ZAKE-610979 format. One line per 5 residues: number of its first residue (from 1); their letters; for each residue y, x, z negated of N, C-alpha, C. Coordinates in Angstrom, 3 decimals, padded with zeros to 6 digits. Each point is the difference from the previous one (the first is absolute). Example, Ala and Ser with C-alpha at 12.3 -4.5 7.8 and 13.67 -1.06 7.14 Angstrom:
BEGIN
1> AS> -005.690:013.190:-007.800:001.190:-000.890:000.000:001.200:000.900:000.000 ~ 001.050:-000.350:000.720:001.190:000.820:-000.060:001.090:-000.770:-000.730
***
This chain:
BEGIN
1> METIK> -001.193:000.847:000.000:001.193:-000.847:000.000:001.248:000.886:000.000 ~ 000.954:-000.367:000.812:001.246:000.771:000.095:000.726:000.025:-001.341 ~ 000.450:001.199:-000.395:000.666:000.161:-001.287:001.488:000.281:000.144 ~ 000.350:000.875:000.934:001.394:000.383:000.227:000.365:-000.315:001.442 ~ 001.155:-000.583:000.186:000.434:-000.429:001.328:001.443:000.440:000.218
6> SIEPP> 000.365:000.234:001.253:001.388:000.339:000.347:000.545:-001.042:000.965 ~ 001.228:-000.441:-000.247:000.653:-001.003:000.832:001.408:000.487:000.340 ~ 000.366:-000.110:001.239:001.337:000.378:000.460:000.699:-001.256:000.529 ~ 000.750:-000.710:-000.840:000.702:-001.199:000.472:000.968:000.352:001.119 ~ 000.171:-000.879:000.972:000.954:000.269:001.088:001.420:000.197:-000.530
11> PGMLV> 000.795:000.800:000.670:001.396:000.194:-000.419:000.732:-001.343:-000.105 ~ 000.743:-000.161:-001.073:000.782:-001.212:-000.197:-000.764:-001.177:-000.558 ~ -001.315:000.152:-000.267:-000.770:-001.110:-000.563:000.261:-000.124:-001.506 ~ 000.238:-001.235:-000.448:000.149:-000.272:-001.417:-001.389:-000.148:-000.621 ~ -000.312:000.859:-000.957:-001.291:-000.018:-000.689:000.238:-000.433:-001.440
16> RFISD> -000.704:-001.045:-000.413:000.177:-000.561:-001.348:-001.263:000.240:-000.833 ~ 000.183:000.516:-001.202:-001.108:000.302:-000.898:000.030:-000.942:-001.201 ~ -001.158:-000.590:-000.312:-000.180:-000.788:-001.219:-001.379:000.360:-000.555 ~ -000.366:-000.571:-001.142:-001.347:000.245:-000.521:-000.386:-001.077:-000.995 ~ -001.261:000.036:-000.409:-000.514:-000.756:-001.146:000.262:-001.503:000.079
21> LHYGH> -000.366:-000.582:001.139:000.041:-001.459:000.117:-001.109:-000.648:-000.832 ~ -001.153:000.623:-000.048:-001.148:-000.488:-000.779:-000.390:-001.427:000.385 ~ 000.014:-000.283:001.291:-000.397:-001.342:000.439:-001.401:-000.347:-000.521 ~ -000.107:-001.212:-000.529:-001.261:-000.498:-000.534:-000.075:000.084:-001.510 ~ 000.693:000.953:-000.591:-000.058:000.196:-001.450:000.650:-001.165:-000.725
26> ERCEA> -000.519:-000.341:-001.167:000.535:-001.125:-000.770:001.435:000.242:-000.466 ~ 000.446:001.254:-000.036:001.361:000.301:-000.455:000.934:000.364:001.152 ~ -000.459:-000.168:001.227:000.839:000.283:001.164:001.166:-000.986:000.068 ~ 001.206:000.515:000.257:001.169:-000.861:000.154:000.642:000.154:001.374 ~ -000.745:000.573:000.930:000.501:000.115:001.375:-000.072:-001.356:000.690
31> PAPAQ> 000.981:-000.337:000.831:-000.076:-001.258:000.754:-001.124:000.053:001.023 ~ -000.360:-001.159:000.522:-001.038:-000.068:001.027:000.403:000.865:001.196 ~ -000.976:000.499:000.760:000.310:000.919:001.104:001.073:-000.492:000.968 ~ 000.009:-001.294:000.328:001.008:-000.514:000.926:001.405:000.133:-000.598 ~ 000.135:-000.330:-001.283:001.300:000.120:-000.670:000.389:001.468:-000.188
36> LAEML> -000.991:000.822:-000.295:000.276:001.424:-000.155:000.509:000.588:001.308 ~ -000.641:-000.366:001.107:000.431:000.500:001.306:001.417:-000.454:000.318 ~ 000.307:-001.238:-000.315:001.355:-000.513:000.226:001.016:000.773:-000.833 ~ -000.393:000.378:-001.200:000.888:000.706:-000.924:000.222:001.458:000.408 ~ -001.042:000.651:000.497:000.058:001.449:000.192:000.087:000.455:001.453
41> LSDNV> -000.326:-000.872:000.949:-000.136:000.461:001.384:001.009:-000.630:000.953 ~ 001.076:-000.543:-000.544:000.953:-000.710:000.855:001.236:000.815:000.345 ~ 000.034:001.287:-000.324:001.206:000.790:000.285:-000.341:001.302:000.737 ~ -000.660:-000.163:001.136:-000.276:001.124:000.915:-000.946:001.050:-000.568 ~ -000.851:-000.393:-000.922:-001.016:000.913:-000.505:-001.047:000.224:001.092
46> GMLVV> -000.281:001.265:000.305:-001.009:000.304:001.010:-001.349:000.324:-000.586 ~ 000.004:000.468:-001.241:-001.241:000.405:-000.652:000.080:-000.344:-001.484 ~ -001.020:-000.671:-000.516:-000.103:-000.310:-001.423:-001.137:000.822:-000.576 ~ 000.310:000.825:-000.987:-001.004:000.849:-000.633:-000.250:-000.528:-001.406 ~ -001.246:-000.392:-000.270:-000.377:-000.439:-001.341:-000.709:001.172:-000.674
51> VGDLA> 000.632:000.539:-001.019:-000.462:001.248:-000.610:-001.042:-000.306:-001.088 ~ -001.074:-000.641:000.409:-001.126:-000.250:-000.887:000.039:-001.330:-000.717 ~ -001.201:-000.495:-000.328:-000.204:-001.244:-000.750:000.647:-001.204:000.677 ~ -000.185:-000.077:001.310:000.443:-001.195:000.713:-000.748:-001.222:-000.517 ~ -001.300:000.155:-000.243:-000.827:-001.130:-000.434:-001.143:000.499:-000.877
56> ETRQC> -000.603:-000.946:-000.707:-001.166:000.314:-000.829:-001.246:-000.058:000.877 ~ -000.515:001.157:000.365:-001.160:000.010:000.900:-001.192:000.752:-000.587 ~ 000.116:000.478:-001.243:-001.188:000.530:-000.676:-000.924:-001.155:-000.360 ~ -001.187:000.334:-000.429:-000.940:-001.015:-000.453:000.528:-000.618:-001.283 ~ 000.600:-001.190:000.122:000.603:-000.634:-001.161:000.153:-001.496:000.273
61> AWQEQ> 000.463:-000.708:-001.020:000.119:-001.457:000.113:001.021:-000.428:001.044 ~ 000.925:000.893:000.375:001.090:-000.365:000.907:-000.205:000.532:001.415 ~ -001.140:000.610:000.252:-000.215:000.710:001.261:000.131:-000.914:001.220 ~ -000.646:-001.141:-000.022:000.020:-000.901:001.161:001.418:-000.463:000.322 ~ 000.745:-000.427:-001.019:001.371:-000.458:000.206:000.893:001.155:000.434
66> GKKLR> -000.212:001.174:-000.583:000.791:001.162:000.377:-000.170:000.354:001.464 ~ -001.233:000.009:000.483:-000.249:000.326:001.406:000.588:-001.053:000.929 ~ -000.070:-001.254:-000.406:000.550:-001.091:000.818:001.516:000.159:000.158 ~ 000.697:000.264:-001.112:001.453:000.142:000.060:000.404:001.276:000.735 ~ -000.780:001.049:-000.141:000.298:001.227:000.734:-000.067:-000.242:001.499
71> EELRR> -001.008:-000.740:000.432:-000.120:-000.291:001.428:001.153:-000.864:000.483 ~ 000.471:-000.907:-000.850:001.152:-000.835:000.372:001.245:000.866:000.198 ~ 000.205:000.981:-000.875:001.163:000.880:000.152:-000.137:000.843:001.259 ~ -001.182:000.484:000.289:-000.220:000.753:001.232:000.362:-000.846:001.216 ~ -000.393:-001.273:-000.026:000.290:-000.897:001.119:001.504:-000.253:000.122
76> ECRNR> 000.682:-000.185:-001.124:001.449:-000.219:000.029:000.710:001.194:000.626 ~ -000.424:001.189:-000.357:000.632:001.202:000.552:-000.254:000.109:001.499 ~ -001.233:-000.268:000.426:-000.310:000.039:001.444:000.859:-000.994:000.759 ~ 000.123:-001.205:-000.542:000.763:-001.043:000.689:001.479:000.342:000.122 ~ 000.503:000.803:-000.924:001.416:000.381:000.019:000.231:001.343:000.687
81> GVELI> -001.075:000.612:000.482:000.137:001.276:000.694:000.320:001.154:-000.928 ~ -000.359:-000.137:-001.273:000.235:001.049:-000.996:-001.317:000.714:-000.262 ~ 000.034:001.319:000.040:-001.208:000.774:-000.275:-000.214:000.074:-001.510 ~ -001.139:-000.481:-000.449:-000.343:000.043:-001.421:-000.844:001.246:-000.262 ~ 000.456:000.834:-000.926:-000.721:001.210:-000.385:-000.461:-000.185:-001.444
86> EISGN> -001.293:000.112:-000.223:-000.556:-000.162:-001.337:-000.486:001.345:-000.532 ~ 000.312:000.254:-001.247:-000.472:001.195:-000.697:-000.899:-000.455:-001.143 ~ -001.073:000.718:-000.204:-000.981:-000.376:-001.011:000.544:000.173:-001.406 ~ -000.232:-001.020:-000.839:000.333:000.085:-001.419:-001.262:-000.128:-000.827 ~ 000.140:-000.062:-001.307:-001.191:-000.111:-000.834:-000.584:-001.408:-000.013
91> HDPDV> 000.744:-000.989:000.493:-000.541:-001.353:000.080:-000.484:-000.361:001.405 ~ 000.291:000.846:000.986:-000.516:-000.246:001.358:-000.531:001.309:000.610 ~ -001.050:000.567:-000.608:-000.527:001.280:000.488:-000.704:-000.092:001.352 ~ -000.141:-001.212:000.535:-000.615:-000.145:001.331:000.972:000.355:001.126 ~ 001.275:000.171:-000.318:000.989:000.419:001.010:-000.198:001.496:000.261
96> PPLLI> -000.056:000.436:001.255:-000.333:001.407:000.273:000.988:001.044:-000.525 ~ 001.255:000.067:000.472:000.817:001.145:-000.421:000.484:-000.117:-001.433 ~ -000.128:001.090:-000.737:000.498:000.080:-001.362:001.378:000.628:-000.057 ~ 000.368:000.683:001.060:001.312:000.652:000.068:000.430:000.049:001.458 ~ 001.290:-000.249:000.247:000.524:000.059:001.366:001.236:000.885:000.022
101> NFWGG> -000.003:000.943:000.940:001.168:000.828:000.281:000.833:-000.687:001.081 ~ 001.272:-000.182:-000.256:000.921:-000.561:000.980:000.992:001.080:000.431 ~ 000.426:-000.091:001.254:001.023:000.900:000.529:-000.373:001.474:-000.249 ~ -001.214:000.346:000.425:-000.431:001.380:-000.094:-000.222:000.509:-001.407 ~ -000.214:-000.915:-000.938:-000.251:000.395:-001.384:001.234:000.106:-000.864
106> KVVAM> 001.178:-000.308:000.560:001.210:-000.006:-000.829:-000.062:-001.112:-001.043 ~ -000.677:-001.088:000.363:-000.161:-001.140:-000.900:-001.493:-000.226:-000.210 ~ -000.405:-000.095:-001.253:-001.396:-000.258:-000.343:-000.061:-001.289:-000.814 ~ -000.928:-000.868:000.364:-000.221:-001.237:-000.754:-001.442:-000.028:-000.483 ~ -000.181:-000.259:-001.268:-001.327:-000.139:-000.604:000.126:-000.959:-001.169
111> HGHAL> -001.094:-000.677:-000.336:000.095:-001.023:-001.033:000.401:000.582:-001.346 ~ -000.580:001.129:-000.360:000.351:000.638:-001.262:-001.159:000.130:-000.963 ~ -001.110:-000.703:000.261:-001.122:000.091:-000.940:-000.687:001.358:000.044 ~ 000.171:000.744:001.102:-000.589:001.334:000.081:000.737:001.010:-000.874 ~ 001.176:-000.363:-000.500:000.704:000.907:-000.904:-000.809:000.246:-001.272
116> YREVA> -000.845:-000.975:-000.344:-000.897:000.126:-001.142:-001.436:000.108:000.489 ~ -000.729:000.954:-000.517:-001.426:000.056:000.317:-000.687:-001.284:-000.454 ~ 000.501:-000.582:-001.096:-000.601:-001.221:-000.553:000.473:-001.256:000.720 ~ 000.897:000.133:000.966:000.606:-001.096:000.778:000.980:-000.805:-000.847 ~ -000.477:-000.613:-001.061:000.865:-000.768:-000.908:-000.545:000.196:-001.407
121> PWSWE> 000.377:001.085:-000.690:-000.594:000.306:-001.303:000.286:-001.030:-001.076 ~ 000.900:-000.927:000.278:000.315:-001.072:-000.954:-000.857:-001.246:000.220 ~ -000.745:-000.047:001.092:-000.696:-001.239:000.384:-001.267:-000.223:-000.819 ~ -000.348:-001.259:-000.174:-001.241:-000.336:-000.683:-001.198:000.520:000.793 ~ 000.105:-000.016:001.322:-001.113:000.483:000.816:-000.332:001.452:-000.347
126> YLRNK> 001.055:000.832:-000.121:-000.245:001.400:-000.347:-000.434:000.143:-001.452 ~ 000.701:-000.666:-000.923:-000.288:000.175:-001.418:-001.407:-000.470:-000.370 ~ -000.527:-000.973:000.735:-001.347:-000.487:-000.289:-001.085:000.761:000.766 ~ 000.397:000.881:000.900:-000.978:000.726:000.817:000.314:001.499:000.025 ~ 000.458:000.520:-001.124:000.474:001.382:-000.042:-001.058:001.003:000.424
131> QKCKA> -001.225:-000.180:-000.469:-001.028:001.005:000.279:-000.315:000.070:001.492 ~ -000.148:-001.150:000.649:-000.259:-000.004:001.447:001.174:000.606:000.763 ~ 001.199:-000.341:-000.426:001.200:000.514:000.687:000.130:001.511:-000.180 ~ -000.240:000.484:-001.207:000.108:001.431:-000.257:-001.041:000.782:000.790 ~ -001.187:-000.583:000.158:-001.044:000.673:000.782:000.406:000.108:001.463
136> LIASY> 000.601:-001.049:000.541:000.447:000.046:001.391:001.126:001.021:000.167 ~ 000.942:000.006:-000.918:001.095:000.975:000.064:-000.549:001.425:-000.031 ~ -000.970:000.242:-000.869:-000.592:001.335:-000.106:-000.667:000.426:001.305 ~ -000.551:-000.952:000.743:-000.682:000.336:001.254:000.975:000.460:001.084 ~ 001.276:-000.281:-000.172:001.029:000.399:000.965:000.767:001.258:-000.424
141> RDREH> -000.338:000.547:-001.148:000.830:001.042:-000.599:000.240:001.186:000.933 ~ -001.016:000.398:000.746:000.128:001.178:000.868:000.637:-000.316:001.352 ~ 000.344:-001.266:000.234:000.555:-000.398:001.298:001.439:-000.490:-000.089 ~ 000.586:000.056:-001.184:001.307:-000.609:-000.189:001.138:000.741:000.689 ~ -000.257:001.233:000.451:001.050:000.717:000.724:000.278:-000.644:001.344
146> NLADR> -000.948:-000.818:000.470:000.117:-000.662:001.302:000.565:-001.404:-000.193 ~ 001.103:-000.313:000.678:000.650:-001.294:-000.174:-000.911:-001.157:000.366 ~ -000.731:000.109:001.108:-000.870:-001.096:000.427:-001.051:-000.305:-001.063 ~ -000.550:001.036:-000.627:-000.998:-000.224:-001.045:000.626:-000.614:-001.246 ~ 001.193:000.453:-000.352:000.671:-000.567:-001.176:000.282:-001.492:000.226
151> LELSR> 000.402:-000.351:001.208:000.251:-001.407:000.318:-001.296:-000.801:000.002 ~ -001.063:000.590:000.557:-001.276:-000.710:000.067:-000.573:-000.239:-001.391 ~ 000.279:000.910:-000.939:-000.409:-000.235:-001.378:000.588:-001.305:-000.519 ~ 001.265:-000.262:000.332:000.630:-001.227:-000.483:-000.667:-001.237:000.587 ~ -000.451:000.086:001.264:-000.685:-001.151:000.594:-001.339:-000.242:-000.697
156> EMCQL> -000.734:001.072:-000.249:-001.297:-000.149:-000.664:000.153:-000.518:-001.427 ~ 001.059:000.417:-000.673:000.249:-000.513:-001.345:000.231:-001.507:000.020 ~ 000.703:-000.470:001.009:000.272:-001.438:000.122:-001.279:-000.788:000.251 ~ -000.919:000.582:000.743:-001.244:-000.686:000.341:-001.038:000.102:-001.104 ~ 000.241:000.908:-000.950:-000.955:000.210:-001.079:000.011:-001.146:-001.005
161> TTPIL> 001.166:-000.573:-000.229:000.135:-001.081:-000.970:000.561:-001.245:000.681 ~ -000.246:-001.147:-000.592:000.534:-001.258:000.519:001.063:-000.521:-000.959 ~ 000.971:-000.765:000.517:001.064:-000.528:-000.871:-000.558:-000.843:-001.136 ~ 000.639:000.096:-001.148:-000.412:-000.750:-001.180:001.024:-001.102:-000.251 ~ -000.473:-001.221:-000.079:000.907:-001.124:-000.236:000.539:000.067:-001.424
166> RREGI> 001.296:-000.156:-000.139:000.575:000.119:-001.339:-000.379:-001.190:-000.873 ~ -000.524:-001.079:000.574:-000.397:-001.151:-000.803:-001.451:000.098:-000.465 ~ -000.679:001.076:000.382:-001.422:000.163:-000.300:-000.276:-000.096:-001.493 ~ -000.749:-001.011:-000.417:-000.481:-000.101:-001.372:001.023:-000.450:-001.023 ~ 001.245:-000.268:000.388:001.045:-000.390:-000.965:000.620:-001.319:000.467
171> RNKYL> -000.135:-001.030:-000.814:000.481:-001.324:000.398:001.466:-000.236:-000.345 ~ 000.441:000.479:-001.154:001.387:-000.214:-000.421:000.939:000.813:000.892 ~ 000.932:-000.662:000.673:000.835:000.684:000.989:000.928:001.036:-000.636 ~ 000.455:-000.249:-001.246:000.893:000.958:-000.654:-000.760:001.256:-000.419 ~ -001.181:-000.211:-000.547:-000.834:001.145:-000.367:-000.423:000.753:001.257
176> RGFMH> -000.290:-000.751:001.061:-000.405:000.619:001.267:001.123:000.891:000.543 ~ 001.233:-000.520:-000.061:001.133:000.780:000.482:000.233:001.245:-000.837 ~ -000.137:-000.166:-001.332:000.183:001.152:-000.896:-001.057:001.063:000.269 ~ -001.249:-000.413:000.113:-001.088:000.949:000.232:000.157:000.699:001.344 ~ 000.471:-000.754:000.998:000.174:000.588:001.324:001.035:001.129:-000.039
181> CFWPP> 001.054:-000.181:-000.769:001.091:000.976:-000.015:-000.212:001.129:-001.003 ~ -000.632:-000.284:-001.138:000.027:000.962:-001.107:-001.375:000.490:-000.465 ~ -001.053:-000.391:000.710:-001.316:000.488:-000.406:-000.757:000.541:001.204 ~ -000.634:001.157:-000.161:-000.001:000.882:-001.161:001.367:000.651:-000.208 ~ 000.237:000.584:-001.180:001.345:000.495:-000.356:000.583:001.010:000.968
186> QRPFN> -000.859:000.787:000.674:000.542:001.006:000.923:000.526:-000.616:001.287 ~ -000.349:-001.275:000.245:000.429:-000.642:001.251:001.528:-000.091:000.115 ~ 000.723:-000.600:-000.969:001.470:-000.070:000.155:000.650:001.376:000.032 ~ -000.546:000.942:-000.767:000.548:001.356:000.036:-000.139:000.596:001.393 ~ -001.169:-000.149:000.612:-000.232:000.547:001.335:000.901:-000.644:001.046
191> IVWSW> 000.246:-001.303:-000.140:000.871:-000.705:000.949:001.423:000.553:-000.080 ~ 000.542:000.064:-001.218:001.376:000.478:-000.174:000.122:001.455:000.430 ~ -000.979:000.818:-000.344:000.041:001.408:000.377:-000.014:000.156:001.518 ~ -000.776:-000.830:000.679:-000.058:000.085:001.472:001.343:-000.368:000.612 ~ 000.689:-000.998:-000.561:001.324:-000.379:000.510:000.992:001.144:-000.183
196> LTCSH> -000.053:000.637:-001.157:000.968:001.044:-000.311:-000.213:001.277:000.812 ~ -001.223:000.240:000.416:-000.329:001.286:000.628:-000.377:-000.102:001.473 ~ -000.023:-001.203:000.572:-000.548:-000.138:001.355:000.800:000.797:001.030 ~ 001.313:000.071:-000.114:000.782:000.731:001.000:-000.250:001.501:-000.090 ~ -000.144:000.517:-001.214:-000.306:001.427:-000.161:-001.400:000.315:000.522
201> RAEHF> -000.934:-000.881:-000.287:-001.368:000.183:000.494:-000.026:-000.055:001.527 ~ 000.776:-000.924:000.572:000.045:-000.132:001.464:000.592:001.252:000.641 ~ 001.047:000.549:-000.610:000.613:001.200:000.563:-000.965:001.182:-000.058 ~ -000.708:000.123:-001.097:-000.984:001.079:-000.137:-001.117:-000.157:001.035 ~ -000.466:-001.228:000.198:-001.056:-000.278:000.982:000.477:000.372:001.405
206> ARRYF> 001.230:-000.408:000.327:000.548:000.307:001.322:000.168:001.504:000.188 ~ 000.482:000.672:-001.018:000.198:001.447:000.097:-001.327:000.721:000.251 ~ -001.078:-000.524:-000.551:-001.304:000.626:000.169:-000.622:-000.299:001.360 ~ 000.120:-001.250:000.450:-000.782:-000.425:001.164:000.810:-000.164:001.291 ~ 001.275:-000.368:-000.091:000.806:-000.154:001.216:001.451:000.379:-000.294
211> PQAEV> 000.240:001.281:-000.234:001.338:000.462:-000.409:001.082:-000.230:001.040 ~ -000.386:-000.289:001.246:000.998:-000.226:001.055:000.664:-001.369:-000.125 ~ -000.564:-000.900:-000.784:000.520:-001.367:-000.091:001.361:-000.024:-000.702 ~ 000.933:-000.711:000.610:001.329:-000.166:-000.591:000.111:-001.321:-000.752 ~ -000.773:-000.979:000.433:000.000:-001.329:-000.627:-001.453:-000.386:-000.291
216> LILGH> -000.242:-000.494:-001.203:-001.323:-000.484:-000.393:000.155:-001.432:-000.478 ~ -000.768:-000.910:000.617:000.074:-001.424:-000.338:-001.317:-000.421:-000.646 ~ 000.109:-000.661:-001.172:-001.155:-000.370:-000.801:000.047:-001.464:-000.401 ~ -001.145:-000.484:-000.458:-000.107:-001.283:-000.686:-000.752:000.245:-001.302 ~ -001.006:-000.814:-000.263:-001.018:000.178:-001.043:000.491:-000.265:-001.413
221> FHRFG> 001.162:000.509:-000.393:000.406:-000.057:-001.399:000.678:-001.315:-000.382 ~ 000.275:-000.861:000.970:000.616:-001.307:-000.225:001.378:000.097:-000.644 ~ 000.598:001.166:000.062:001.367:000.184:-000.482:000.787:000.729:001.076 ~ 001.099:-000.600:000.435:000.809:000.619:001.040:000.636:001.270:-000.540 ~ 000.355:000.892:000.893:000.642:001.240:-000.421:000.569:000.750:001.185
226> NWKRR> 001.099:000.698:-000.245:000.713:000.742:001.029:000.427:001.325:-000.626 ~ -000.708:001.084:000.373:000.223:001.281:-000.667:000.232:001.114:001.014 ~ 000.740:000.996:-000.419:000.098:001.264:000.714:-000.660:001.055:-000.886 ~ -001.065:000.594:000.478:-000.715:001.040:-000.732:-000.016:001.246:000.861 ~ 000.673:001.049:-000.487:000.232:001.193:000.801:000.715:-000.436:001.272
231> SRHIL> -000.552:000.291:001.170:000.659:-000.407:001.243:-000.642:-001.248:000.599 ~ -000.856:-000.665:-000.779:-000.775:-001.108:000.533:000.512:-001.345:-000.516 ~ 000.027:-000.982:000.891:000.403:-001.361:-000.351:-001.267:-000.825:-000.195 ~ -000.181:-000.548:-001.205:-001.201:-000.772:-000.335:000.412:-001.437:-000.275 ~ -000.673:-000.940:000.684:000.346:-001.415:-000.108:-001.253:-000.809:-000.326
236> NTGAW> 000.122:-000.889:-000.967:-001.105:-000.909:-000.315:000.443:-001.424:000.303 ~ -000.863:-000.741:000.678:000.372:-001.325:000.501:-000.384:-001.150:-000.929 ~ -000.381:000.296:-001.254:-000.252:-001.074:-000.953:-001.198:-000.845:000.384 ~ 000.050:-001.301:-000.317:-001.151:-000.871:000.268:000.421:-001.460:000.021 ~ -000.775:-000.790:000.768:000.179:-001.455:000.066:-000.952:-000.624:-001.027
241> FRHAT> 000.247:000.303:-001.263:-000.962:-000.306:-001.042:000.761:-000.491:-001.210 ~ -000.636:-000.832:-000.810:000.649:-000.500:-001.203:000.504:001.170:-000.854 ~ 001.219:-000.112:-000.480:000.649:001.021:-000.827:000.294:001.283:000.775 ~ 000.085:-000.093:001.309:000.374:001.148:000.828:001.028:-000.459:001.024 ~ 000.576:000.945:000.723:001.042:-000.303:000.982:-000.291:000.737:001.294
246> PYRVD> 000.003:-000.700:001.150:-000.234:000.690:001.272:001.287:000.587:000.579 ~ -000.134:001.183:000.582:001.100:000.657:000.705:-000.459:000.336:001.411 ~ 000.951:000.259:000.867:-000.313:000.430:001.356:000.776:001.274:000.311 ~ -000.613:000.827:000.823:000.655:001.198:000.509:000.125:-000.163:001.503 ~ 001.196:000.088:000.523:000.232:-000.048:001.440:000.330:001.399:000.495
251> MMDAR> -000.685:000.405:001.072:000.215:001.329:000.561:000.132:-000.076:001.515 ~ 000.676:000.980:000.551:000.126:000.137:001.452:000.179:001.480:000.309 ~ -000.801:000.502:000.909:000.097:001.408:000.416:-000.055:000.948:-001.197 ~ -000.928:-000.293:-000.923:-000.268:000.828:-001.184:001.131:-000.031:-001.031 ~ 000.949:-000.927:000.152:001.096:-000.132:-000.960:-000.165:-001.286:-000.813
256> VLSYE> 000.264:000.084:-001.306:-000.002:-001.190:-000.836:001.292:-000.757:000.221 ~ -000.120:-001.218:000.510:001.189:-000.838:000.212:000.362:-000.777:-001.243 ~ -001.035:-000.519:-000.692:000.267:-000.792:-001.203:-001.241:-000.078:-000.852 ~ 000.258:-000.239:-001.288:-001.051:-000.233:-000.996:000.494:-001.193:-000.802 ~ -000.620:-001.174:000.194:000.570:-001.232:-000.538:-001.046:-000.882:-000.654
261> KISV> 000.453:-000.691:-001.033:-000.828:-001.029:-000.651:-000.199:-001.168:000.967 ~ -001.203:-000.565:-000.020:-000.310:-001.159:000.825:000.071:-001.232:-000.887 ~ 000.810:-000.941:000.336:000.118:-001.245:-000.757:-001.105:-000.946:000.417 ~ -000.893:-000.279:-000.917:-001.155:-000.862:000.305:000.370:-001.451:-000.232
***
């Protein structure tokens, strides 16, 4: 399966980046594909890049609905003459490319889960399957100098575990919400730490694997962000998810035109 891809948008084409629609998920707050297309593709956009987690396509309770909505968005883009580019995230590992170089590698887009060997060290999937995950990580230890292998590790980690429903085994909705956010105790700490350090981690990752990149676009963390780290511009597009905010990045000819909140 293709892991790294290069795309050279035509001169003057408006390229729009978003991420983390999570179509199919019970907490998704993205509008239906037809409304989304009307919202995002009506101002001369030539290419829409979804930087991971377009839909829930892992083996899970939302898989069928996620695939259905993903196909609807693909159809909307085709009908409007907009090229849809999908990048693999931890919720849709069936998408081939995990990283795409744009404009000769000046701009790199990746979901962001490869920044962690554990993919999402705060997730219940990882915390409940630590031994299996650690064994898989150990099997890649001698290959991590290679970007394609480091990215492929993230895909295998996603396929190793299945999503865990936060309502599993707990009937009281308040207790369920509390347990989802604060148990086990390391979960909230890991979430906050990832938010505070994601831009530094991203810059270090880029410096190691693709130092030529001037702009790095991410999703995954469900928190928008706009940082300058050393000479690199790092942008996170947030999420269309409860308690999160979606952002878009507009680019043309390898230049960032705008970074804006999307009003849902």
